[in-house]
C-alpha positions in Angstrom: 60.6 -91.1 114.5 57.7 -93.0 116.1 54.2 -92.2 115.1 53.4 -90.8 118.6 56.6 -88.6 118.5 55.4 -87.3 115.1 52.0 -86.6 116.6 53.5 -84.7 119.5 55.7 -82.7 117.0 52.6 -81.8 114.9 50.6 -80.9 117.9 53.4 -78.7 119.1 53.7 -77.0 115.7 49.9 -76.5 115.5 49.9 -75.0 119.0 52.7 -72.6 118.0 50.9 -71.5 114.9 47.7 -70.8 116.9 49.7 -68.9 119.5 51.2 -66.8 116.7 47.8 -66.3 115.1 46.5 -65.1 118.4 49.3 -62.5 118.8 48.7 -61.3 115.2 45.0 -61.1 115.8 45.7 -58.9 118.8 48.0 -56.6 116.8 45.4 -56.6 114.0 42.7 -55.3 116.4 45.0 -52.6 117.8 45.8 -51.5 114.2 42.2 -51.4 113.2 41.4 -49.3 116.3 44.2 -46.9 115.4 43.2 -46.7 111.7 46.7 -47.9 110.7 45.7 -49.6 107.4 49.2 -49.9 105.9 50.6 -51.7 109.0 47.4 -53.8 109.1 48.1 -55.1 105.6 51.5 -56.3 106.8 49.9 -58.1 109.7 47.4 -59.7 107.4 50.2 -60.9 105.1 52.0 -62.4 108.1 48.7 -64.1 109.3 48.3 -65.6 105.8 51.8 -67.2 106.1 51.0 -68.6 109.6 47.6 -69.9 108.3 49.5 -71.7 105.5 51.8 -73.3 108.2 48.7 -74.3 110.2 47.2 -75.9 107.2 50.4 -78.0 106.7 50.1 -79.1 110.4 46.5 -80.1 109.9 47.3 -82.1 106.8 50.0 -84.0 108.8 47.5 -84.6 111.6 44.9 -86.0 109.2 46.8 -89.3 109.3 46.1 -89.6 113.0 42.4 -88.6 113.0 41.2 -92.1 112.0 43.4 -93.8 114.6 41.9 -95.1 117.8 43.7 -93.0 120.5 43.5 -95.8 123.0 45.6 -98.0 120.6 48.4 -95.6 120.3 51.7 -96.7 121.8 53.3 -94.0 123.9 56.9 -94.2 125.1 55.7 -92.9 128.5 52.6 -91.6 130.2 54.3 -88.1 130.4 54.5 -88.1 126.6 50.8 -88.9 126.3 49.9 -86.2 128.8 52.1 -83.7 127.0 50.3 -84.4 123.7 46.9 -84.2 125.4 47.9 -80.9 127.0 49.0 -79.4 123.6 45.7 -80.5 122.0 43.7 -79.0 124.9 45.6 -75.7 124.9 45.4 -75.5 121.1 41.6 -75.8 121.3 41.5 -72.9 123.8 43.8 -70.8 121.6 41.6 -71.5 118.5 38.6 -70.2 120.4 40.5 -67.1 121.5 41.7 -66.5 117.9 38.1 -66.8 116.5 36.7 -64.5 119.2 39.4 -61.9 118.4 38.7 -62.3 114.6 35.0 -61.6 115.3 35.9 -58.5 117.3 38.1 -57.3 114.5 35.3 -57.8 112.0 32.9 -55.9 114.2 35.4 -53.1 114.7 36.0 -52.8 111.0 32.3 -52.7 110.3 31.9 -50.0 112.9 34.7 -47.9 111.4 33.3 -48.5 107.9 29.9 -47.2 109.0 31.5 -44.2 110.7 33.5 -43.4 107.6 30.4 -43.7 105.4 28.5 -41.3 107.7 31.3 -38.8 107.5 31.4 -39.0 103.8 27.7 -38.5 103.6 28.1 -35.4 105.8 30.9 -34.0 103.6 29.0 -34.8 100.4 25.8 -33.0 101.8 27.9 -30.0 102.7 29.4 -30.0 99.3 26.0 -30.1 97.6 24.8 -27.2 99.8 27.9 -25.1 99.0 27.6 -25.9 95.3 23.9 -24.9 95.4 24.7 -21.5 97.0 27.5 -20.9 94.5 25.2 -21.4 91.5 22.3 -19.2 92.8 22.3 -16.1 90.6 22.1 -12.7 92.3 19.6 -10.4 90.7 20.6 -7.3 92.6 23.2 -4.7 91.4 26.5 -6.2 90.8 28.3 -3.1 92.1 27.8 -0.8 95.0 26.7 2.6 93.8 28.5 5.1 96.0 27.8 8.2 93.9 25.8 10.9 95.3 23.1 12.7 93.5 23.3 16.2 94.9 
C-alpha cells in the first residue's frame, strides 16, 4: 500500500471514529436530559472504545505530520481531493463533538445542582419534622371526659 493510500485509509478511519463519537455524544445528551444514568454508562463505555480507535488512527497519522504535503505523490488528483475532504470534514466533526460534550457537561452540572437543591429541601423538611416530633407536650396526655356533677 502506498503511503498516500495509507494516509487516505487513516483519514477515513479517523472520520468514521469522529462520526461515531458525534452520534454517541448526541445519545449521551438525550440520556442525560432523560435522567437515564444506566443507559448513559453504556454509551460512555462505547465512547471509550471509539476514543481508543481514534487514538490508534492518530498514532498512525503521526508518521505523516512531519511530511511536506506538497511533496506527497498521489495516484490522482481525485485521491488527493478525497483525502483533503476527509480531513476537512473530520475537523468539522471534531468541533461538533466538542460542542456537544460541552453541552453535556453543562446539562449534567445543571441536573447536579437541581438534585442538590432538592436534597437540601428534603433534608430541611426532615429536620423540621424531627424537631416537631421531639418537642415534648406538657398538657394532659389524655382527654378527660368525666363529668363532675
